[in-house]
MARKOL-513286 format. One record per residue (C-alpha): residue in three letters; x, y, z. Coordinates in steps of 0.2 Angstrom, whole numbers, padded with zeros to 4 digits, always signed. Layout:
BEGIN
ALAXYZ ...
This chain:
BEGIN
MET+0000+0002+0001 ALA+0005+0016-0004 GLU+0010+0028+0010 SER+0016+0048+0015 PRO+0032+0051+0002 ALA+0037+0058+0019 GLU+0038+0044+0029 ILE+0048+0036+0017 LEU+0059+0048+0012 HIS+0063+0048+0033 VAL+0067+0030+0030 LEU+0077+0033+0015 THR+0086+0046+0024 HIS+0091+0033+0039 ASN+0098+0020+0029 ALA+0111+0015+0017 PRO+0116+0020+0001 PHE+0101+0032+0001 ASP+0110+0043+0016 MET+0122+0046+0004 LEU+0111+0057-0008 SER+0106+0074-0008 GLU+0088+0078-0002 ALA+0081+0083-0018 LYS+0087+0066-0026 ARG+0082+0057-0007 ARG+0062+0064-0011 SER+0063+0058-0028 LEU+0065+0041-0024 ALA+0053+0042-0010 LYS+0039+0049-0020 ALA+0040+0036-0032 ALA+0044+0022-0019 SER+0031+0012-0009 ARG+0029+0003+0008 ILE+0020-0016+0007 THR+0017-0026+0020 ALA+0021-0047+0019 PRO+0014-0058+0031 ALA+0025-0073+0036 GLY+0023-0086+0024 THR+0023-0075+0011 VAL+0036-0078-0004 LEU+0041-0061-0010 PHE+0049-0066-0027 LYS+0056-0082-0037 GLU+0069-0087-0043 GLY+0067-0084-0059 GLY+0054-0071-0059 PRO+0053-0057-0064 LEU+0057-0041-0050 GLU+0047-0027-0046 GLY+0060-0017-0038 LEU+0074-0014-0026 TYR+0067-0019-0008 LEU+0072-0011+0007 VAL+0067-0020+0023 GLU+0059-0010+0038 ARG+0055-0025+0051 GLY+0054-0040+0049 MET+0065-0055+0042 LEU+0065-0064+0025 ASP+0075-0080+0021 ILE+0084-0081+0005 GLU+0082-0098-0003 SER+0088-0107-0017 SER+0079-0117-0030 ASN+0077-0133-0019 ALA+0072-0123-0005 ASP+0088-0123+0003 LEU+0092-0106+0015 ILE+0106-0098+0010 SER+0105-0083+0020 GLN+0093-0072+0028 ARG+0089-0053+0028 GLY+0083-0042+0042 PRO+0081-0022+0045 GLY+0092-0011+0034 ASP+0096-0025+0022 ILE+0093-0023+0004 MET+0086-0036-0008 GLY+0083-0038-0027 GLU+0099-0027-0034 ARG+0109-0040-0042 GLY+0094-0047-0051 LEU+0089-0029-0058 LEU+0109-0027-0062 ARG+0109-0043-0073 ASP+0094-0046-0083 GLY+0078-0041-0070 ARG+0072-0058-0065 ALA+0077-0063-0047 MET+0093-0075-0044 LEU+0083-0081-0030 THR+0068-0084-0019 ALA+0062-0073-0005 ARG+0050-0080+0010 VAL+0044-0069+0024 THR+0048-0079+0040 GLU+0043-0065+0052 ASP+0027-0052+0048 SER+0036-0038+0037 GLN+0036-0022+0032 LEU+0046-0017+0016 ILE+0050+0001+0004 LEU+0047-0006-0015 ILE+0058+0007-0025 PRO+0051+0003-0043 ALA+0065-0006-0055 LYS+0066+0008-0067 VAL+0065+0021-0053 PHE+0080+0013-0046 LEU+0090+0011-0063 THR+0086+0026-0069 ALA+0094+0033-0050 LEU+0107+0023-0054 GLU+0112+0032-0071 SER+0111+0048-0061 SER+0120+0046-0047 GLU+0138+0042-0044 ASP+0136+0039-0025 LEU+0122+0026-0029 SER+0132+0018-0043 ALA+0149+0016-0035 TRP+0139+0009-0020 PHE+0129-0005-0030 GLY+0141-0009-0045 ARG+0141+0002-0061 SER+0137-0013-0073 ALA+0128-0029-0071 PRO+0140-0044-0065 ALA+0139-0056-0079 ASP+0136-0075-0074 GLY+0151-0084-0065 GLU+0160-0064-0062 ARG+0164-0057-0045 ASP+0154-0042-0036 GLU+0167-0032-0034 GLY+0155-0015-0030 PRO+0158-0008-0012 TYR+0142-0016-0005 ALA+0149-0033-0009 THR+0150-0041+0006 GLY+0149-0060+0011 LEU+0147-0076+0002 THR+0143-0062-0014 ALA+0160-0055-0013 LEU+0172-0069-0008 GLN+0181-0083-0016 VAL+0179-0101-0009 ALA+0199-0100-0007 ASP+0195-0085+0006 LEU+0183-0098+0015 MET+0190-0117+0013 ALA+0201-0125+0025 GLN+0217-0128+0019 THR+0223-0143+0026 PRO+0209-0155+0024 VAL+0210-0173+0036 THR+0213-0185+0022 CYS+0215-0205+0023 PRO+0220-0220+0011 GLU+0206-0231+0005 THR+0212-0247+0015 ASN+0210-0238+0033 SER+0195-0246+0042 VAL+0178-0237+0045 THR+0183-0236+0065 ASP+0199-0227+0061 VAL+0191-0216+0050 ALA+0178-0213+0065 ARG+0192-0208+0076 VAL+0200-0198+0067 MET+0182-0187+0064 ARG+0182-0189+0084 ASP+0198-0180+0089 LYS+0200-0168+0077 LYS+0182-0164+0078 ILE+0176-0163+0059 SER+0163-0171+0049 SER+0171-0177+0033 VAL+0188-0184+0027 LEU+0196-0185+0008 VAL+0201-0202+0004 MET+0215-0202-0005 GLU+0227-0213-0016 ASP+0243-0205-0018 THR+0240-0189-0022 ALA+0222-0195-0032 LEU+0204-0191-0025 THR+0195-0206-0025 GLY+0180-0202-0013 ILE+0174-0194+0002 VAL+0166-0201+0018 THR+0156-0192+0030 VAL+0147-0193+0047 HIS+0131-0194+0038 ASP+0141-0209+0027 MET+0145-0218+0042 THR+0126-0217+0051 ASN+0116-0222+0033 LYS+0130-0235+0027 VAL+0137-0242+0044 LEU+0126-0239+0059 ALA+0110-0242+0050 GLU+0116-0258+0040 GLY+0123-0267+0055 LEU+0140-0265+0046 THR+0157-0270+0058 GLY+0170-0255+0058 ASP+0182-0267+0052 ILE+0177-0263+0032 PRO+0188-0254+0024 VAL+0181-0235+0023 ALA+0182-0238+0002 GLN+0167-0249+0004 VAL+0156-0235+0011 MET+0164-0218+0004 THR+0156-0208-0010 PRO+0167-0210-0025 LYS+0173-0198-0038 PRO+0166-0183-0026 MET+0160-0167-0036 THR+0176-0153-0034 ILE+0175-0133-0034 ALA+0188-0122-0039 PRO+0195-0110-0027 ASP+0190-0097-0038 ALA+0172-0101-0038 LEU+0161-0088-0025 GLY+0158-0095-0009 LEU+0138-0092-0015 ASP+0143-0104-0029 ALA+0147-0116-0018 LEU+0132-0116-0007 MET+0123-0117-0023 MET+0132-0133-0030 MET+0129-0138-0013 SER+0109-0137-0011 ASP+0106-0141-0028 HIS+0114-0158-0026 GLY+0110-0162-0007 ILE+0128-0164+0000 ASN+0135-0153+0013 HIS+0156-0154+0009 LEU+0165-0149-0007 PRO+0182-0154-0011 VAL+0192-0139-0019 GLU+0201-0143-0031 SER+0214-0135-0045 ARG+0224-0141-0058 GLY+0221-0158-0054 ARG+0227-0156-0036 ILE+0215-0156-0019 VAL+0220-0139-0010 GLY+0207-0137+0002 MET+0187-0140+0009 ILE+0172-0132+0011 GLY+0157-0137+0022 LYS+0141-0128+0022 THR+0145-0122+0041 ASP+0159-0114+0035 LEU+0147-0105+0021 PHE+0133-0101+0036 ARG+0147-0095+0048 ARG+0153-0083+0037 GLN+0138-0076+0030 ALA+0131-0071+0048 ALA+0147-0060+0047 THR+0139-0048+0036 ALA+0135-0031+0042 SER+0118-0033+0038 HIS+0116-0051+0046 MET+0124-0043+0063 ILE+0115-0027+0062 ALA+0099-0039+0063 ASP+0105-0047+0075 ILE+0107-0031+0085 VAL+0091-0023+0082 GLN+0084-0041+0092 ALA+0096-0038+0105 ASP+0088-0037+0123 ASP+0103-0029+0133 ALA+0123-0025+0128 GLU+0129-0040+0133 THR+0120-0049+0119 MET+0125-0036+0108 ALA+0144-0036+0112 GLN+0145-0054+0108 VAL+0140-0047+0089 MET+0154-0036+0090 HIS+0165-0049+0094 ARG+0162-0053+0075 VAL+0167-0036+0070 PRO+0186-0041+0066 GLU+0181-0055+0053 LEU+0171-0042+0046 LEU+0185-0031+0041 SER+0196-0044+0037 GLN+0181-0051+0026 LEU+0179-0033+0016 VAL+0195-0030+0013 SER+0198-0048+0007 ALA+0183-0046-0006 GLY+0192-0030-0013 THR+0180-0016-0005 ARG+0186+0000-0005 PRO+0191+0009+0013 GLN+0176+0021+0014 ALA+0163+0005+0010 VAL+0173-0004+0025 THR+0171+0009+0037 ARG+0155+0014+0033 ARG+0147-0004+0038 ILE+0158-0005+0054 THR+0150+0012+0059 ASP+0134+0006+0053 ILE+0134-0009+0066 THR+0139+0006+0082 ASP+0126+0017+0073 ALA+0114+0002+0076 ILE+0122-0002+0091 THR+0117+0015+0100 ARG+0101+0016+0094 ARG+0094-0001+0101 LEU+0102+0005+0119 LEU+0094+0021+0115 VAL+0077+0010+0113 LEU+0081-0001+0127 GLY+0082+0013+0136 GLU+0067+0021+0134 GLU+0060+0006+0138 LYS+0068+0005+0155 LEU+0064+0024+0158 GLY+0049+0028+0149 PRO+0047+0041+0136 ALA+0056+0057+0137 PRO+0049+0072+0144 VAL+0055+0082+0131 PRO+0062+0078+0114 TYR+0081+0076+0110 LEU+0095+0070+0100 TRP+0108+0062+0102 LEU+0123+0065+0093 ALA+0139+0056+0088 CYS+0157+0066+0085 GLY+0174+0058+0081 SER+0176+0044+0071 GLN+0159+0038+0069 GLY+0154+0054+0067 ARG+0163+0056+0052 ARG+0158+0036+0048 GLU+0174+0032+0047 GLN+0179+0019+0062 THR+0189+0003+0058 GLY+0183-0003+0074 LEU+0184-0002+0093 SER+0186+0015+0100 ASP+0182+0024+0113 GLN+0165+0035+0113 ASP+0162+0052+0109 ASN+0143+0060+0110 CYS+0133+0073+0116 LEU+0113+0079+0119 ILE+0104+0091+0112 LEU+0089+0092+0120 HIS+0074+0104+0116 ASP+0073+0122+0122 ASP+0056+0116+0134 MET+0067+0105+0145 THR+0068+0111+0163 PRO+0082+0106+0177 GLU+0070+0093+0183 HIS+0071+0083+0166 ASP+0089+0082+0167 ALA+0087+0067+0179 TYR+0079+0058+0166 PHE+0092+0064+0152 ALA+0106+0059+0163 ARG+0101+0040+0166 LEU+0097+0036+0149 ALA+0114+0045+0144 GLN+0123+0033+0158 PHE+0111+0019+0151 VAL+0118+0021+0132 SER+0136+0026+0140 ASP+0136+0010+0149 GLY+0131-0002+0136 LEU+0141+0006+0121 ASN+0156+0001+0137 THR+0152-0014+0137 CYS+0151-0018+0118 GLY+0169-0012+0120 PHE+0167+0007+0115 ILE+0178+0014+0131 TYR+0171+0028+0140 CYS+0180+0044+0132 PRO+0196+0048+0143 GLY+0192+0067+0138 ASP+0174+0066+0145 MET+0167+0070+0129 MET+0150+0060+0131 ALA+0132+0063+0136 THR+0134+0058+0153 ASN+0146+0075+0156 PRO+0132+0086+0161 ARG+0141+0098+0148 TRP+0137+0091+0133 ARG+0120+0087+0137 GLN+0112+0102+0135 PRO+0096+0111+0128 ARG+0097+0118+0111 ARG+0101+0137+0116 VAL+0115+0132+0126 TRP+0123+0123+0113 GLN+0122+0137+0100 GLU+0132+0149+0114 TYR+0143+0136+0115 PHE+0149+0137+0097 LYS+0148+0157+0095 GLY+0160+0158+0112 TRP+0171+0144+0103 ILE+0171+0153+0084 ALA+0172+0172+0096 GLN+0188+0166+0107 PRO+0199+0153+0098 ASP+0209+0148+0112 ASN+0217+0131+0113 GLU+0201+0123+0122 ALA+0190+0131+0109 GLN+0199+0124+0093 MET+0200+0105+0099 LEU+0179+0107+0106 ALA+0176+0115+0089 SER+0189+0101+0078 VAL+0175+0088+0088 MET+0161+0098+0083 PHE+0163+0101+0066 ASP+0162+0083+0064 LEU+0144+0079+0074 ARG+0130+0068+0064 PRO+0116+0065+0070 ILE+0110+0047+0077 ALA+0093+0047+0084 GLY+0079+0058+0091 ASP+0073+0075+0084 GLU+0085+0080+0070 THR+0075+0098+0070 LEU+0084+0101+0084 PHE+0102+0102+0073 GLU+0093+0106+0056 ASP+0099+0122+0055 MET+0112+0124+0071 GLN+0129+0117+0061 ALA+0123+0129+0044 ALA+0122+0143+0056 THR+0138+0140+0066 LEU+0149+0137+0050 ALA+0144+0154+0042 MET+0148+0162+0060 ALA+0165+0154+0059 GLN+0170+0156+0040 LYS+0165+0177+0044 ASN+0177+0175+0059 SER+0197+0174+0050 ILE+0205+0172+0067 PHE+0196+0159+0071 VAL+0198+0149+0054 ALA+0219+0155+0055 HIS+0220+0145+0072 MET+0209+0131+0065 ILE+0220+0129+0051 SER+0238+0130+0063 ASN+0229+0119+0074 SER+0225+0106+0060 LEU+0244+0106+0053 LYS+0250+0099+0071 HIS+0248+0082+0064 THR+0263+0079+0050 PRO+0267+0065+0037 PRO+0280+0055+0043 LEU+0293+0061+0031 ASN+0311+0068+0034 LEU+0322+0081+0025 PHE+0326+0067+0014 ARG+0312+0063+0008 GLY+0313+0045+0018 PHE+0300+0038+0032 ALA+0303+0046+0047 LEU+0301+0029+0058 ILE+0295+0030+0076 ARG+0313+0032+0086 SER+0309+0022+0104 GLY+0296+0012+0113 GLU+0285-0002+0108 HIS+0281+0004+0089 LYS+0300+0007+0088 ASN+0304+0008+0067 MET+0286+0012+0063 VAL+0272+0022+0056 ASP+0257+0026+0063 LEU+0244+0025+0049 LYS+0233+0033+0058 LEU+0242+0050+0066 SER+0251+0052+0055 GLY+0243+0048+0040 VAL+0223+0047+0043 VAL+0222+0060+0054 PRO+0230+0076+0043 VAL+0219+0072+0030 VAL+0205+0072+0040 ASP+0211+0088+0049 LEU+0211+0096+0030 GLY+0195+0091+0026 ARG+0188+0100+0041 ILE+0195+0116+0036 TYR+0190+0115+0017 ALA+0172+0111+0024 LEU+0174+0127+0037 GLN+0182+0140+0022 GLY+0168+0133+0011 GLY+0155+0134+0024 PHE+0147+0114+0019 GLU+0139+0102+0031 ALA+0148+0086+0024 VAL+0155+0079+0041 ASN+0161+0062+0031 THR+0182+0068+0025 LEU+0180+0060+0007 ASP+0165+0069+0005 ARG+0173+0085+0011 ILE+0186+0084-0001 GLU+0175+0081-0016 GLU+0164+0095-0010 ALA+0178+0107-0009 ARG+0184+0103-0027 GLU+0165+0105-0032 ARG+0165+0124-0026 GLY+0182+0129-0029 VAL+0188+0128-0012 ILE+0204+0117-0019 SER+0209+0113-0037 GLN+0204+0099-0048 SER+0223+0093-0046 GLY+0224+0095-0028 ALA+0209+0086-0026 HIS+0211+0073-0034 ASP+0230+0068-0028 LEU+0222+0072-0011 LEU+0207+0060-0012 ASP+0221+0045-0022 ALA+0232+0048-0007 TYR+0219+0046+0005 GLU+0211+0030-0002 LEU+0229+0024-0004 ILE+0234+0027+0015 ALA+0217+0020+0023 GLU+0218+0004+0011 THR+0237+0002+0017 ARG+0231+0004+0035 LEU+0214-0008+0033 ARG+0226-0021+0022 HIS+0237-0022+0038 GLN+0223-0024+0052 ALA+0217-0038+0042 MET+0233-0046+0042 GLN+0234-0046+0059 ILE+0217-0051+0059 ARG+0220-0066+0051 ASN+0235-0067+0064 GLY+0226-0070+0077 GLU+0232-0054+0082 SER+0223-0037+0089 PRO+0224-0024+0074 ASP+0233-0008+0077 ASN+0240+0008+0066 PHE+0257+0004+0069 MET+0265-0002+0051 ALA+0285-0006+0048 PRO+0287+0000+0030 GLY+0301-0015+0026 ALA+0286-0023+0026 LEU+0279-0015+0010 SER+0288-0021-0009 GLU+0298-0006-0014 LEU+0286-0001-0026 GLU+0272-0002-0012 ARG+0283+0010-0001 ASN+0286+0024-0014 HIS+0267+0025-0017 LEU+0265+0027+0001 ARG+0279+0042+0001 ASP+0269+0049-0014 ALA+0255+0049-0004 PHE+0262+0057+0012 MET+0272+0071+0001 VAL+0253+0075-0009 ILE+0247+0077+0011 LYS+0262+0087+0016 THR+0259+0098-0001 MET+0241+0101+0005 GLN+0246+0106+0021 SER+0258+0118+0017 ALA+0246+0127+0003 VAL+0233+0128+0016 GLY+0245+0135+0028 GLN+0252+0148+0017 GLY+0233+0153+0008 LYS+0226+0157+0025 GLY+0241+0163+0033 ALA+0241+0150+0048 LEU+0247+0156+0064 GLY+0264+0152+0070 
């Protein structure tokens, strides 16, 4: 049934990738879209059937099934369905069956495809062209089984045995190694596979003894799959043939083994599944368990070749979901808020640039109808959310920049005075606070409380040349790690001796530059890449300068994420410190060039705006 475009617009505004669009483009989509309800048991679309359009799940749950009705994955709130079929030939690649009463937004197929043509953001998110059969999805939205190859998912050292081994011997191996299948080999040739299912159906059920050779009960000449096939291909093959294991074969050699349980476990590590679990969580402890899957998600996205901006966006989406769920649980516990409020994030969460666990930076803007008596409620709400975030691994801010601090839990009029004061008297504290607060992004609540405040503050700051000069001077304190001879300036002592800090010396200087460009241009973008791109469009920086800086930022961010992904795969805790010697000479040269670009852009900002010494 059709609903008010305003209601649909609200949904699109709070869900990726539509929140990246301009207000005008979102309104256009909302006007053409409709809200539909689907009771449990409904088949929303069937494999091979025509797709009406792109579906965005508001609430409920759906199973994605193969043609044999085998479960491939699940979709919940915030998930998008139908994009692959629409980009291919307009027909569904799988079946979507509603398992819980659901509500969805439907964007008609023609409207969606037209929007792709007119929006670089949507085009980049979904992937520009329709993937051919067997082709990998390289778009930044790709995650899970549609993005990873079998090589990324398989066990690389499958357990094997010769045909002459007894059934009892093989059963003991399965028990001791806690596995459910063994490959039967003669020298290097695969001759069969034996599974727990075979032991039950072919040995126990038939009353055979354990002394018989495994060759009598194995499945001979089993199907195999190539390591460069997609995880989704493996799952579909298993479902179509009613099997649970596939040997992985490359050039006549067995190089691994992949099972259905491996695929389901990895599918559960996608951001959409994690968010669905968070939305249904009843306490912070349950959400903390979901957060334990974030390192695997980061590793998975990097392995899939996902662009850094999409990786950090996905991870930040999870943090946002936790924050919103904690606010819902807080209101259920404390009752409805006495006046409207808006919870905002700043720092890397505000910019949508998180790579993993960090401290929390947040605040509350309250309606001006608030009275002193109301603060007790918001103090308890802030404490509940902050404690929950800490439980989930987002430690309390060392600088106490949280809504639990009364200073950062104030009516709108007080916030307006804060910004006026920082701009009028730009001392060191004012610079620091302004830097943090310019990255504010609404998470949940009444967004009208912040709607025009950011624009008004930017306009006021832009007119104060002394404030701008102080902000520029402050931003230039973080410098790229280059010495006078264009070599790397390495950390000289301590735990990270002879390394570079890719965050503090690489990412942060670009974040600071982006914030200065937004201040100079008076635009409200918060994400660093968005700020640089808008600065280019508005002429704040040159086309060539923006191009170089965007490339430099992406290279450093990608290097940082690849470093963290490798640490995760090695069972280490990810950090930002990398030894340049771990890179090839070509990679080191590219990284030096990227740092040089940042240094050049910093110099241009300093000279152009007269940074204070």
